[in-house]
N, C-alpha and C positions, 0 to 999 in steps of 0.2 A: 586776202591770202595771208596766212599766218605761218611763220617759220616753225619748223619742227625742232623740238629740243634735241640736243646731240645724242643723249642716251636713247630717246625714242627713235631717232633716225637710224641708229645702229640696228635696231630690230628690223627695219625695212631694208637697209642695205645688205644685211647678212642673210636675208631670206632667200631660199632656193627651193626647188622641188624636193630636195632631200631634207630641207630644214624649214618646215612651216613654223611661223612665229606667232601663233595665236594661242590664247588661253581659252579653255572650254569648261563646260559643266554639264553633267547629266543629272537631271532631277526626276524623281518619281512621284506621281500624284495619284491619290485615290479620289475618283469623282464623287460628287454628292449622291446620296441614295436615290434621289429622284431623277438622276441623269438618264436621258434617253439615248437611243443609238446615234443621234445626230449631235450629241452634246459637244464633241470636240470641233466638229465643223462649224457649229454655231458660235462656239467660243472664239475660234480664230476669226470668223467674220465680224464679230463684235469688236475684237481688238483692231482689226484693219479699218474699222469705220472712222477712226481718228487718224487723219493724215498728217497731223502736226508732228514735226520731227525736230528734236533739240539738236544744237550744233554738234555735240559729240557724235551723234548717230547720223549726221548728214555730211561729214567731211571725208574726203578721200585724198590720197597723195597727189601732188602736182609737181611740175617742174618750175623752179625759180632761178632766174638768171642763168639758165642753161644747165642747172644742177638738178638731176632727178631725185625724187623722194626727200627733198629738203624743205618742203612747204606743204601746208594743207590748203585745199580749196573746198568750198561748200557746194554740194550737189543740191540744186534748187528743186529737183523733182525726184525724190527718193522712191524707188519702185518697191513699196512695202510687200507687194505680192511675191516678189522675188526673195526678199529678206526674211519673210515669215512663211515657212513652208510646212506642209502636213503630209505625212506618209503613214503606211501601215505595214506591220510585220506580217510575213506569211505564217500560216499555221505551222506548228502548234503555239507559237508565241512565247517561247521560253526567254528568260533573261539573257541567256547566252547569245540568242539571236539579236537581241537589243544591243548587246555589247559589240557584236560583229558590225552592226549597222553604225553604232557610234564610232567604232574604230575607223571605218571607211570615211565617215564625215570628218573625223579629226585629222585624217591624213591629207585631206584636200586643201589646197591653198585658197585663201580668200581672193576675190576678184578686186584688183586695184583700180579698176575703172568705176567701182561703186564704193559707197561707204563700207568699211571693213568690219562687218558684223553679220551674223545670221542666227535665226532661231528656227528649230525644227521640232514640231510636234509629232510624236510617234504613237500611234495606237496599235491595237492588235495583241497586246499582252494577254496571256491566258487568264491571269488573275483579275482582269478588268481594269487595271490601272493604265495610265498613259504616261509617257515620258516627254520631257523637254530637253533637247540638246541645244546648247547655246555656245557660240564662240565669238570672240572679239580679238582683234589684233593687238599684240602686246605694245605696239607703238601708240595705240589709242588709249588703252587702259591697262594697268597691271592687275594681277589676280585679285588683290584685296578690293580694289575699286570696282572690278567686274562683279565680285560677290556682293558688294554693298548695293550696286545698282539693281541686281536681280532681287535682292532682299527687299528693296523698297516697293516692289510690285505686290508684295504679300502683306497679309493682315492677320491679326490674331482672332478676328471675328469671322466665323464660318458663314455668317449670313450677310456679310457686307455686300452691298450692291454696286459700289463704285469700282470700276474696272481700271486698274493701273497698268500702264504700258511702259516697257523699259525705254522706248525711244521718245516718250513725252512725259517724263516725270516732273512734277512741280519742283521748282528750285526751292531749296531750304533757305530760310532767311538767314542772313549773316551780316557782319559789320560792313559798312560801305567801304569800298576800296577805290582810292583815287585812280582815275584813268591815266594811262601813259601813252605817249606816242611811241612809234616803233623805234625812233632814235633814242628816246628816253629809256626804253627797255634794253636797247643795245648797250647804253652807257652803264645801266645797272648790272648787266651781265658781265661786262669787262671789270667793273669794280668788284663784283662778287668773286670773279675768277682770281683777281689779285689778292683779295683777302683770304681766299681759300688756300692759296699757296702757303701763306704763313700758318694758317690753321692746320694744313696738312703736316708741316714740319713739327708743330707742337703735338699733334695727334700721334705721329709716328714715334716721337720720343716718349710720350706718356704711355701709349697703348702697347707698342711693340717691345720697348725695352723694359719698362718697369713691370708690366703685367705679364710678360712672356706670352703674348697673344699667339694663338695658333695661326700660322701663316699659310698662304697659298703655296702650292708646289711641294708640299711635304707628304702628299698622299701616295700610296703605292699604286702600281698599275694593276687593274683587275679586268676580268672579262667584260665588265660594264664599260670600261674606258677605251672604246674602239670607235672608228668611224661608223656612222649609221646611215641607213637608207631613209626614204621618205615615208614608207608604209608604217602605220602605227598599230599597236596592240593595246587595248584598254582592259583593265581588270579592276573590279570594285567589290567592296564588302564593308559592312557596318559592324562596329563593336560597341558594346554597352559602355557608356561613360562611367557608370558606377564601378565597373571592373577596374578601369584605369585609376579612378580616384581612390579605390581601396589600396592599391599598390602605392600610390602617392602618399596616403596617410600613414601607411605602415613604415615607409622608408624616409619620409621627410623630403622627398624629391618634389618637383613640380609636375603638373600634367604633361607639359611638353617634354620634360626629361624622360618620363615613362614612355611616351610615344617614340622618342628617339631611341631609347634602349630596346623597345619592342621592335623597331625597324632594324636596329643593329643586329639583334638576334636572328631575325629573318634573313638578312643579307648573309650573315655568317653561315647559317644552315644551308642556304641556297648554294653558296660557293663550296662548302664542304661536300655536298652531294656530287659536285663536279671536280673534286680534288683540285680546287683552284683558289683556296683561301690564302691570301698573302700573310707573311709573318708580321708585317707592320699593320697597325690599326687603320681601318678606312676612315676617311675624313668626309663629313657632310657639310655642305653649304646650307645654312638655315636662314632664309630671308626674314627680315624684320621690317614691318611696315613703318614708314615715317609719317604716315597720314594721321591727322587728328581723327577722333571718333566720328565727328560730324562732317568729315571731308568726303563727300560723295560726288560733287560736281566738278572738282578740278581734274584736269586731264593729265595724261602722261604717267611716267613711272616714278614712284617715290618709295624706294626700298633701300635698306642697308642689309648687311649680312654678318652672321656669325659663322666661323668655321669650327665645327665640333668634332672632337675625337670620339669616334663611335665605339672604341674598345672591342672591335671585332676579333682581336687576337686573344681575347679572354673568354674562357669557357664558362665561368661562373656567372649566372645572370645578375646577381646582386652586385658583384664587383664591377661588372660591365656598366650597370646603372650608376654606380658611384663615380666611375671614370667620366661618364657622360655628364652627370650633374656637376662635377668639378670643372669640366671643360666649359660648359655653358655659363656657370657662375662667374668664372674668371673673365670670360668674354663680355658678359653683361656689365661687370664692374668697369671695364674699360669704357664702354659707351656711356655709363652713368657719370663718369668723371669728365666728360667732354662737354664743351659748349655746343649749341646748335650748329655753328659754322664748322667746328672740329668734327662733329658727328657726320656731316655731309662729306667732309674731306676723308674721314676714315672709311665711310661707305665707298668712296671712290677707290681707295686702296684695295678693299676687299672684293669689290665687284669688277675691278679692271681685268682680272684674268678671263672673265666671260667674253670680253671683246677679243682677246687672243684666240679663244676657243672657236670663234666664228670664222677664223681665217682658214682658207682651204689647206688641207694637209696637216694642220696643227695637231690634230688628235693622233696622227700616225707616228709622229716623231718626238713629241714633247711629253715630259712627265705631267700627269694630270694635276691641275691646281687643287682639285678635290675630286672625290669619287662619285658623289651623288648629291642632288638637291632634294631636301626634305622640308616641305612647307606645311605649317599649321595655320590655316586661315580662319580667323574668328568667325563663328556662325551664331546661331540663335538656339537657346534652350527652350523656347516657347513653341507650341504647336502653331503652325502657320498655314494660311489658306490663300488660294487664288481662284476667284470666281466660284467659291464654294468647294473647291477641291483641296483636300488636305495634302500638304507636302510630307511625304514619307521619308525621303532621303535626298541629299544633295552631294553628288560625287564630283569633286573638282578634277579637271583633266588639264595638265599643264604641258610643258615643252621639254622633251628630251633634246639635248644638244649634241653636236658632233663630239665624240669622246665621252658622252654622258648618255648611255643607251637606255637608262630608266630614270623616271622621276616619280617621287612619292609625294602626294599632296593630300591633306585631310582637312575636314572642317567639322564643327559640331552642328548637329541637326536634331533638335528635340533632346532625347535622352541618349543619343548615340554619337559616336565619332564615325564619320563616313570617309573611308579611304578611297582615293582614286589613283591608280597606278597607270602610267603611260610608258610604253617601251617601244624600242625599234622592233618591228615584227620579225625581221631577219635575224637579229641578234638574240631576241628573247621570245621565241615562239611559245614557250611554256611559262609565260609571265604569271599565269594563275597560280603556279606553285608558290610564288612569293606570298600569296594570300594565306595559303595553308601554313607557311612558316611564320607569318605574323601571328596567327592564332596560337601556334605552338610556343612562340616566344613569349606572348602575354601569359599563357598558362604556366610557363616555367617561372616567370616573375611572381605570379600569384603563389605557386607552390613554395617558393623560397622565402617570400616575404610575409605570408599570412599564416 
């Protein structure tokens, strides 16, 4: 039995029917030309033939010393037939039907009596493609590690015969790590906590005073910052990476700056439609992975955060992009000036409001620490395949929080940027309108910059 890290345990303790705490993904695949009518059934059967399950995919929450959800225990007999399911859309098999199905799956809690992950193959799309919806609890892996795990099942070779399974991926070789007893680990934790206190003070002085870092609780209240229900609405769309890079080249911004400005323009237009645009600019929390590039096997959450001024009070798209770029630049300068210990301490400062947001009633009475989470998860620019099927799109689906009724996450896939939006179904029944505003916002940036 292993203790759960405090931040990981928070995602378990705060979970409720209204607040599922899993990250997901919706992938679209084009089957090989010679695929027959039983291709997906045979694909799933071949996957399930390997019953070996790695520890990350076989552990579930347990009670330790009378405290629930504070430790992991291993499930010795994982029911893969339950965890890897197959279904079909009714006719006519439109993408909208797939999104309704994914929204239902994304609204459902994971079973805590089982390892906390699921894969759902979905066939019946009119264009002949199939989908894979996957979800994993945020206490188990964060969004970046989940993306990397799924990426490792894929290959650049369309004719590869070896079938990779997410639950039994070979471990990547790495430097040997000396083993520690549980007592040794506890001593290290206490020592780390003591040093982090000093690091936190230094980080606060360096980052918050000298660099005028954007702080939590400076955001205005918007119609997104309300208590939410448990039903989710998902909306997805892809944009050409070349369009974003052309704006980047013309303005000197980064790709992520352009994405943030594109999102800011969409949020501004959505609120203007409803006469609900605040006078103050909206603030986005932008997660930053603290994982190394080859870190795919370590467990838990390893993220820091930037708070970005989105400039939603500015009508001019280029001026809005300038404000976004300046905000992200100053925030990144803070993190570059810190040691690894100070970086972790600063991450704690910036992420701590999320813990408060998980408290019952917090969203109803408090000023929002930020208005929205916008995440850019690194993907692949290469064409990828699984069992001969070409990956056409990967739409990340993340977690709206109480007081954060919508989440925007994107990743690169081939020559595209794939956006996945997840919102509270009650608060944002017309979530798809944000997709139209994202297109209009990018087009406005192109018109102004090119």
